[in-house]
N, C-alpha and C positions, 0 to 999 in steps of 0.2 A: 866693810869695804875691802876689797882685795883688787890686785891687778893681774891682768891675763896678757898672753902673747899669742899671736896667731901662728899655728903650726901647720895648717894646710887649707888650701882652697880648692872646692872643687866643682865644676860646671856641671848643674842638673838639667838645665833647659838654657834656651837663648836669653830668657828673663830671670832665672833664677839661679844661685849659688848656694853652696853649702861651706860654711866656714867652722873651722876646728880652732878652738882656742883653748890654752892650757893655763891652769893658774901657776902663777909665778913663785907661789909659796909651796908647791906640790900638795897641799890639803886637798882632800875629797870635796866634791861638788854636792852639798846637801840641800835637796828640794823636793817638793811634792810633786808628781807628774802633774803636768799641766800650769805649773807656775812660771812666771817669767822673771827676768833679770833687766837691771838699768845698766846700760853700758854709756860711758863718757869717753868720747873719741877726741883726738885732737887733729885738726886740719890746718891749712895755712891761714884760715880765718879765725882760729882759735878753739875752744872747746864747744862740743854740743852732745846732745844726749838721745839715746833711742833704747827703747825696751824691746826686748826679744824674748819669747818664749823658748825654752830648750827642747831640742828635737832628739835628745840622747833615746837610742832605740832600747839601751839596758841600763840598769842603774851603775853609776859612775863611782868608782874607788880611785881613779887616778887624776883627778882633777880637770877633766875634758868638759868643755861646754861646746856643744854643737848648735849651730845657728843656722835656719834657712833664711836666705835674704832674696826679696823680690826687686826687681830693678824698677824704678820710679823716674820718669822723665824728669831731667832737672833737679833730681834729689840729691841734698848733700852727702847723705850715707851713700848712696849708689855711687858718685864719683869717688870717694875715698875706699869703698870695701870692695868695689868691683875690679879695682886696680892696685888692691893691697898686695904688699909681698909678705913673705913670713917674718915675724918679728914686730909687726904691727902691734902696739900697746893700747890697753884701755883700762880704765877703772870700773869695777862692776860693784854694784850694791843689790841686794836682795837675798832670798827670793820674795816675790809679791805675787798676788793675785787669788781670785776666787773661783778660777776655772778648774776645779780639782774634783776628784772623785768623792762622792759621800760616804761615811763611816758604814752606813748601811746601803749596800747595792740595791737599785730598782730591780723590777722583774726584766724589763725592757729598757735599754740604754741606747739613745739616738745621739751620735757624734755626727755634727753637721759643720762642714768648712768648705771654704773657698780658697783655691791657690794654697799660699803658706800658711793660711790659717790651719792647715793640717798639722803644723809643728807640735802644739801641745797634746795632740792625741797620740803621737807616737809613743812617748814614753808611758801613756796610760795602757796601751795594749799589753805591754809585759806585765803591768800589775793586775790587768784582767785575765791574764791567761789560766790563772788557776781557777777562778770562778767559772771561767766558760769551760774548763775541763770537767768541773763537778755538776755542770748543768744548772747552776745558781742563777745565772743571767743570760740574756740573749742581747747581742751587741750589734747595731746597725750603723755603719760609716757611710755617710752620704758626703762624696766630695765634688765640687763643682769646679770645673776648669773649662777654658776657652777650645783648646784643641788637644789632640794626643801628646804634643810636645811638653804640655804643661802638666801631664801626670807623673808628677816626681814621686819617688819611693815605690814606684809601681811593684817592683819585684818583691820587696818586703811586704806590701799590703795582699798582694795575690797569695803569695806564700803563708801568710798568717791566715788567710779564708781556707786554704787548702787544708792546714792543720787543726782548725776549730770549726766545726760545722755549724755552731751556734754564733758564728761572726759573718755578718753579711755586708758584702762590700756592693757599693753602688756609685759609679762614676758618672757624672752628667757634664755632657759636653754642651757648650751653648753656642758654639759656632762651627764646629766641624767635628764628626764623627770619625774614628778611625777606619781605615778601608773594610776591615773585617772585624766588626764589633763583637766582643764577647759577651757572655750572657749577662755580665754585671754592668755592662756599658750602654748608655742610652743618651738620647738628645733631650737637651731641655736644661732646666734648673733645679737646685737641690729642693726647693720648695715643692716642685711637682710631685716629688716622689716621697714626701711625708704622708703618714696615713691620714685618711679624713675622719677618724675616731681614734681618739686617745684614751687611756684609763688613767686612774689615780695612783697605779703601779708603774708608770713610765716616767723617765726623765730625759730631757733633751739638753744637749749643749751645743751653743751656736758659736762659731768663731770664724771671723773673715770679712768681707766686704760689709760695710754697714747697711746697704740696701738690702742685702741678702738676709742679714740678721733681723732687720726690721719686717721684711716680707715673711721670713718664716715664723716670727712671733706673732704675727697677726693671723696667719694660718692655724697655728697651734692653739690660740685662743678660740677660734672658731672650731676647732676639733675638739675643745672640752678641757684644755691642760689651764691649770691655775699658773700664775705668775712664778710661783715657788717651785713649780716643777721645770722651770726653764732658766737655765745659766747662760748669760750672754757675754761675750767679749768682742768688741768691735775692733778690726785692724784698721788704723787711719794712716795712711803713707804719707807723713810728713815732708815737705821739701826744705823747710828750714825749722830747727828748733834749736833754741838756747838751752843751756843747763839750768835747770830749776832744782831746789832743794827737795828731796822725797818727801811727801806727806807723811806725817805721823801715823803710826797706827795706833788703834785704841787697845786698850788692855785686853779686850774680848778677842779682837782680831788676833793679837799676838798669841792669846792661849789657844785658840781654834788652830793657828798655824803650828804651834809647837806639838799639839796633839797629832796632828797629821804626819808632821816630821818624826815623831816617836813611832807612830805606826810603820812607816816606811823604813825606819832604822831596823827594827825588829825582824 
């Protein structure tokens, strides 16, 4: 466990903010792209916990943890974090999670997200830049949002697409398209753009709204994918959560995480 302090808040949209926390001990943040941390905050009612994936675009050596937060009506974390001032403290444990890149990359990788579910994929893009340059992998990022205001990190994602021809971006608008849609923008839902046929060399990661995750998983099964080719992480936007002790990791889980951490340290 370590403590962090808020050093910057940036508005990304009417419903989304980016928070930059820094470790108080000055140590680097070590995690495998895609993993999340558990934050314990304190408000007028006491302590409560939330889990957030880091959206650091590049490997961190300065103790910075970047979070992207979506507004939840009546949400306890929303009340605190959307009105937070620099200096806000939190206790942090982690990293945790299995939404990470496999040691052996697939021929085609599909990263599917809605809204702030994009967060765990942002650190992955840096890790994938080398294999993309060497034509070892083809990556498809499908992002579902309601309208153009919710297309966060647009500049970074469009730039990444320009630099890597084997990276394909598709933004799906469920309510309103931009006035002048670009070639990678369309109406509908992310599941509408999943291939009708998949192969045993494909891997799909799903992160975001539980309804989207379930709908995509059903379509992927129909397309021929086995459950081991789909990694799922559902985002549940809690209004009230009390602090619970973190569940213990098995020896095998600890070993796998350590192997991944060693890979990204090297």
